C-alpha positions in Angstrom: -63.5 -57.1 15.9 -65.0 -53.7 15.0 -68.0 -51.8 16.4 -69.8 -52.4 13.1 -69.7 -56.1 13.6 -71.1 -55.8 17.1 -74.0 -53.7 15.7 -74.6 -56.4 13.0 -74.7 -59.2 15.5 -77.0 -57.3 17.9 -79.3 -56.4 15.0 -79.4 -60.0 13.9 -80.4 -61.1 17.4 -83.1 -58.5 17.6 -84.5 -59.6 14.2 -84.7 -63.2 15.4 -86.6 -62.2 18.6 -89.0 -59.9 16.8 -89.9 -62.8 14.4 -90.4 -65.1 17.4 -92.5 -62.5 19.2 -94.8 -61.9 16.2 -95.1 -65.7 15.6 -96.1 -66.2 19.3 -98.6 -63.4 19.1 -100.3 -64.8 16.0 -100.5 -68.2 17.7 -102.0 -66.5 20.7 -104.5 -64.7 18.5 -105.5 -67.9 16.7 -106.1 -69.6 20.1 -108.7 -66.9 20.8 -106.8 -64.2 22.6 -109.0 -61.1 22.9 -108.3 -57.5 23.5 -109.3 -55.5 26.6 -112.9 -54.9 27.3 -114.5 -52.0 25.7 -113.7 -48.9 27.5 -110.7 -50.5 29.3 -107.1 -49.5 28.9 -105.6 -50.1 25.5 -102.8 -52.7 26.1 -102.4 -53.4 22.4 -103.3 -56.4 20.3 -102.4 -59.9 21.3 -99.5 -59.8 18.8 -98.2 -56.6 20.2 -98.4 -57.9 23.8 -96.7 -61.2 22.9 -93.9 -59.3 21.1 -93.4 -57.1 24.1 -93.3 -60.1 26.4 -90.8 -61.9 24.1 -88.4 -58.9 24.0 -88.7 -58.3 27.7 -88.0 -62.0 28.6 -85.0 -62.0 26.1 -83.7 -58.8 27.7 -83.5 -60.6 31.0 -81.8 -63.6 29.6 -79.2 -61.7 27.6 -76.9 -60.3 30.4 -75.9 -63.7 31.8 -75.2 -65.0 28.3 -72.8 -62.1 27.7 -70.5 -63.8 30.3 -70.1 -66.8 27.9 -71.3 -70.4 28.0 -70.5 -71.1 31.7 -72.4 -73.0 34.3 -73.4 -69.9 36.2 -74.5 -68.0 33.0 -76.5 -71.0 31.8 -78.2 -71.4 35.2 -79.3 -67.8 35.2 -80.5 -67.8 31.5 -82.2 -71.2 31.4 -85.4 -70.2 33.2 -85.8 -67.1 30.9 -85.2 -69.1 27.8 -87.7 -71.8 28.9 -90.3 -69.0 29.5 -89.5 -67.6 26.1 -90.3 -70.9 24.4 -93.1 -72.0 26.7 -91.7 -75.6 26.9 -92.1 -78.2 29.7 -88.3 -78.2 30.3 -85.1 -76.8 28.8 -81.4 -77.4 29.3 -78.2 -75.8 28.1 -75.1 -77.8 27.6 -71.5 -77.4 26.5 -69.7 -80.2 24.6 -69.2 -82.4 27.6 -72.0 -81.9 30.1 -75.4 -80.3 31.0 -74.7 -76.9 32.4 -78.2 -76.0 33.6 -81.7 -77.6 33.6 -85.0 -75.9 34.1 -88.1 -77.9 34.6 -88.9 -81.5 35.5 -87.1 -84.6 34.4 -83.5 -83.8 35.1 -83.0 -86.9 37.2 -83.5 -89.3 34.4 -83.1 -87.2 31.2 -79.7 -85.6 31.6 -77.6 -88.6 30.6 -79.9 -89.3 27.5 -79.6 -85.6 26.6 -75.8 -85.7 26.4 -75.9 -88.9 24.3 -78.1 -87.0 21.8 -75.9 -83.9 22.0 -72.9 -86.0 21.0 -74.8 -87.0 17.8 -75.8 -83.4 17.1 -72.2 -82.1 17.6 -71.1 -84.4 14.7 -73.7 -82.9 12.3 -73.9 -79.4 13.7 -77.6 -79.3 12.8 -80.8 -79.1 14.8 -82.8 -82.3 15.3 -86.1 -83.4 16.8 -86.3 -86.8 18.5 -88.7 -88.9 20.7 -87.3 -89.1 24.2 -88.6 -92.7 24.6 -89.2 -92.0 28.3 -91.2 -94.8 29.8 -92.3 -93.0 33.0 -96.1 -92.4 32.8 -95.9 -89.2 34.9 -93.1 -87.6 32.8 -94.3 -84.9 30.4 -91.1 -84.9 28.3 -92.0 -86.9 25.2 -90.2 -85.0 22.5 -86.9 -83.0 22.5 -85.5 -80.5 20.1 -81.7 -80.2 20.0 -80.3 -77.0 18.5 -76.6 -76.1 18.3 -75.1 -73.2 20.1 -72.2 -71.8 17.9 -69.4 -69.5 18.4 -66.1 -68.4 16.8 -64.6 -71.9 17.4 -67.6 -73.8 16.0 -70.3 -75.6 17.9 -70.0 -74.8 21.6 -72.9 -76.8 23.0 -76.7 -77.2 22.6 -80.0 -75.8 23.6 -82.4 -78.7 24.3 -86.2 -77.9 24.5 -88.6 -80.6 25.7 -92.3 -80.8 24.8 -95.2 -83.1 25.5 -95.7 -83.8 21.8 -94.0 -83.5 18.4 -94.3 -79.9 17.1 -92.9 -78.3 14.0 -93.4 -74.9 15.7 -91.3 -75.9 18.6 -88.5 -77.1 16.3 -88.4 -73.7 14.5 -88.8 -71.6 17.7 -86.0 -73.6 19.5 -83.7 -73.2 16.5 -84.3 -69.5 16.3 -83.7 -69.0 20.1 -80.5 -71.1 19.8 -79.4 -68.7 17.0 -80.1 -65.7 19.3 -78.2 -67.3 22.2 -75.3 -68.0 19.8 -75.3 -64.3 18.9 -75.0 -63.4 22.6 -72.1 -65.9 23.0 -70.3 -64.4 20.0 -70.7 -61.0 21.6 -69.2 -62.3 24.8 -66.3 -63.6 22.8 -65.9 -60.2 21.2 -66.0 -58.6 24.7 -63.2 -61.0 25.8 -61.2 -60.3 22.7 -61.6 -56.6 23.3 -60.4 -57.0 26.9 -57.4 -59.0 25.8 -56.5 -56.4 23.1 -56.7 -53.6 25.6 -54.5 -55.5 28.1 -52.0 -56.1 25.3 -52.0 -52.4 24.4 -51.5 -51.4 28.0 -48.6 -53.8 28.2 -47.1 -52.1 25.1 -47.4 -48.8 26.9 -45.8 -50.1 30.0 -42.9 -51.4 27.8 -42.6 -47.9 26.4 -41.7 -46.6 29.9 -38.2 -47.2 28.8 -35.2 -48.4 30.9 -33.4 -45.1 30.0 -36.2 -43.1 31.6 -36.0 -45.2 34.8 -32.2 -44.9 34.7 -32.3 -41.1 34.2 -34.9 -40.7 36.9 -32.8 -42.6 39.4 -29.7 -40.8 38.4 -31.4 -37.4 38.9 -32.6 -38.6 42.3 -29.1 -39.8 43.2 -27.7 -36.3 42.3 -29.7 -34.8 45.1 -28.8 -37.3 47.8 -25.9 -35.3 49.2 -26.9 -31.7 48.2 -30.6 -31.9 49.0 -31.6 -35.1 50.8 -35.1 -33.9 51.4 -35.8 -33.4 47.7 -34.1 -36.7 46.9 -36.5 -38.4 49.4 -39.6 -36.6 47.8 -38.5 -37.6 44.3 -38.0 -41.2 45.3 -41.5 -41.3 46.7 -42.8 -39.8 43.5 -40.9 -42.4 41.5 -42.4 -45.2 43.6 -46.0 -43.9 43.2 -45.5 -43.3 39.4 -44.2 -46.9 38.8 -46.8 -48.4 41.1 -49.6 -46.7 39.1 -48.1 -47.4 35.7 -47.6 -51.1 36.4 -50.8 -51.8 38.4 -52.5 -55.1 37.5 -56.2 -54.3 37.6 -58.6 -52.1 35.7 -58.8 -51.0 32.1 -60.1 -47.6 33.2 -59.1 -44.9 35.7 -60.2 -41.4 36.6 -58.9 -38.1 35.2 -57.8 -37.3 38.7 -55.7 -40.4 39.0 -54.2 -39.9 35.5 -53.3 -36.3 36.2 -51.7 -37.4 39.5 -49.5 -39.8 37.7 -48.6 -37.1 35.2 -47.6 -34.8 38.0 -45.3 -37.5 39.3 -43.8 -38.0 35.8 -43.3 -34.2 35.4 -41.6 -34.0 38.8 -39.1 -36.6 37.8 -38.6 -34.9 34.4 -38.1 -31.6 36.2 -35.4 -33.0 38.4 -33.5 -34.0 35.3 -34.0 -30.8 33.1 -34.4 -28.2 35.8 -35.7 -24.8 34.9 -36.0 -25.6 31.2 -39.3 -27.4 31.9 -42.3 -25.1 32.6 -45.7 -26.7 33.2 -49.2 -25.1 33.5 -52.2 -27.0 34.7 -55.7 -25.7 34.2 -58.2 -28.3 35.4 -61.9 -27.8 36.2 -62.7 -29.7 39.4 -66.0 -31.0 38.0 -64.2 -33.2 35.4 -61.8 -34.9 37.9 -64.1 -38.0 38.4 -64.6 -38.6 34.7 -63.5 -42.2 33.8 -61.1 -42.7 30.8 -58.9 -45.5 29.5 -55.9 -46.2 31.7 -52.6 -44.5 30.6 -54.2 -42.6 27.8 -52.8 -39.1 28.8 -49.3 -39.9 30.2 -47.9 -41.0 26.8 -49.1 -37.7 25.3 -47.3 -35.7 28.0 -44.2 -37.8 27.6 -44.4 -37.1 23.9 -44.6 -33.3 24.7 -41.5 -33.6 27.0 -39.5 -35.5 24.4 -40.2 -33.0 21.6 -39.9 -30.0 23.9 -36.7 -30.9 25.8 -34.9 -33.9 24.4 -35.2 -32.8 20.8 -34.5 -29.1 21.6 -32.2 -26.9 23.6 -34.9 -24.2 24.3 -37.1 -23.8 27.3 -40.1 -26.2 27.1 -43.6 -24.9 27.9 -46.3 -27.5 28.4 -49.9 -26.6 29.1 -52.3 -29.3 30.3 -56.0 -28.2 30.4 -59.2 -30.1 31.2 -62.5 -28.3 31.2 -66.2 -29.1 31.3 -67.9 -29.2 27.9 -71.5 -30.4 28.8 -71.7 -34.1 28.2 -67.9 -34.3 27.6 -64.6 -33.4 29.2 -62.3 -31.5 26.9 -58.6 -32.2 27.5 -55.8 -30.5 25.7 -52.0 -31.1 25.9 -49.9 -28.4 24.2 -46.1 -27.9 23.9 -43.9 -25.4 22.2 -41.4 -28.0 21.0 -40.0 -28.9 17.6 -43.4 -30.1 16.3 -43.7 -32.6 13.4 -44.4 -32.7 9.7 -48.2 -33.5 9.4 -47.4 -36.0 6.7 -45.0 -37.9 9.1 -47.7 -37.8 11.8 -50.3 -39.3 9.4 -47.8 -42.2 8.7 -47.2 -42.7 12.4 -51.0 -43.0 13.1 -51.3 -45.3 10.2 -48.8 -47.7 11.8 -45.9 -46.7 9.5 -43.9 -44.6 11.9 -40.8 -46.8 12.1 -41.4 -47.9 15.7 -40.2 -44.8 17.6 -41.3 -44.5 21.2 -43.4 -41.4 20.6 -45.0 -43.1 17.6 -46.0 -46.1 19.7 -47.5 -43.8 22.3 -49.5 -41.7 19.9 -50.8 -44.7 17.9 -51.6 -46.7 21.0 -53.7 -43.8 22.5 -55.4 -43.1 19.2 -56.4 -46.8 18.7 -57.7 -47.2 22.3 -59.7 -44.0 22.4 -61.4 -44.9 19.1 -62.0 -48.5 20.3 -63.7 -47.4 23.5 -65.6 -44.3 22.3 -65.8 -44.6 18.5 -64.0 -42.9 15.6 -65.7 -39.6 16.3 -63.6 -39.4 19.5 -60.1 -39.9 18.1 -57.5 -37.3 19.3 -57.3 -34.2 17.2 -53.6 -33.3 16.7 -52.4 -29.8 15.4 -48.7 -29.6 14.6 -46.2 -28.4 12.1 -42.4 -28.3 11.8 -41.1 -25.9 14.5 -44.7 -25.1 15.6 -45.0 -27.3 18.6 -48.0 -29.7 19.0 -51.5 -29.5 20.4 -53.5 -32.6 21.1 -57.2 -32.4 22.0 -59.3 -35.2 23.4 -63.0 -35.3 23.9 -64.0 -37.8 26.7 -67.7 -38.6 27.2 -68.6 -38.2 30.9 -70.8 -41.3 30.8 -70.4 -44.3 28.5 -71.8 -47.8 29.0 -69.0 -50.2 30.1 -66.6 -47.5 31.1 -66.2 -47.7 34.8 -63.1 -46.7 36.8 -61.5 -49.0 39.2 -60.1 -46.0 41.1 -59.5 -47.1 44.7 -61.3 -44.2 46.2 -58.5 -41.9 47.3 -59.2 -38.2 47.5 -58.6 -36.5 44.1 -55.8 -34.0 43.9 -56.6 -30.3 44.0 -55.8 -28.0 41.2 
């Protein structure tokens, strides 16, 4: 799903709530709501105050719902939704059971509620019914059943209980159920996004090819007799590099951790290619804590090594720089390798690169950066045949939802 769809869904939900807020304000005004006394603070008209109250209450209900239609999320949201509607009681259900109930009557209405929900699931439409409760002290005389929908159809129901039949309650409950459905769809998109990112990370891990592992171990083995201390150090670097690359938690890391992994990768590459590999690091300390997508720089450095060493017999110069650019960190990776025809590069980024490992890495990083930060933050690549390659990334220092799971080790010094 695209960012544009997320914006449309959020806008639709906001429109529903604004309509509900204005309707509530007008009802309040008709019931005789008055403004502040003359000379008192201006708190707005009854309609404006009701609209603010509606939006504030909805903002408190939204975060739990973004976790999906679970028992915990329903329990946290039910009280806010009941306040939003002003009903005697409210419950949220899935297709099998009541997830949460707020208000009186749960002890004798839950079973009846699920029987009505089963009828509503068949039609997929809202309905208003008499509860037929015979208890004289029970205020729950009418109930409105509104479907909660998602990508897979009707997920459950919002049930609002009132003391009398009300067309206003029917309409309000239906609108709130539609808003809840928008939040549930957004939660599904969040989960889809997470699954997509996990799949892309798995693709990058698969790109750490067996021949790289074989060549690294072969290079380490070559020093076992001639330089045992270096062989030991390289083996530790290899262990740390593979542990980081194949870790099981976290979509995001820090620039410090990513650069540390790159150092380990370059140490292993240097053991294989010797003095042909020259690396320069220029990193501003203030950008080391910046959070960024996991494994988004290492494939770019691997690409530089491939085009600078494996595809050439010349000395390879790689420069990795990261500097502070106000609200962003500016990262560049540059090599003096064989470069690439810009037309070929465009085909690779469009998914027409023929499946080469470098193509997989470039495409994967491009897609994940745009997915997390938007199209304006896609990598800028400058290259030409025989002219090397320079890749520039702009990473926002702060972005909602981007939090590193870095375990708290001290960042490396540069």
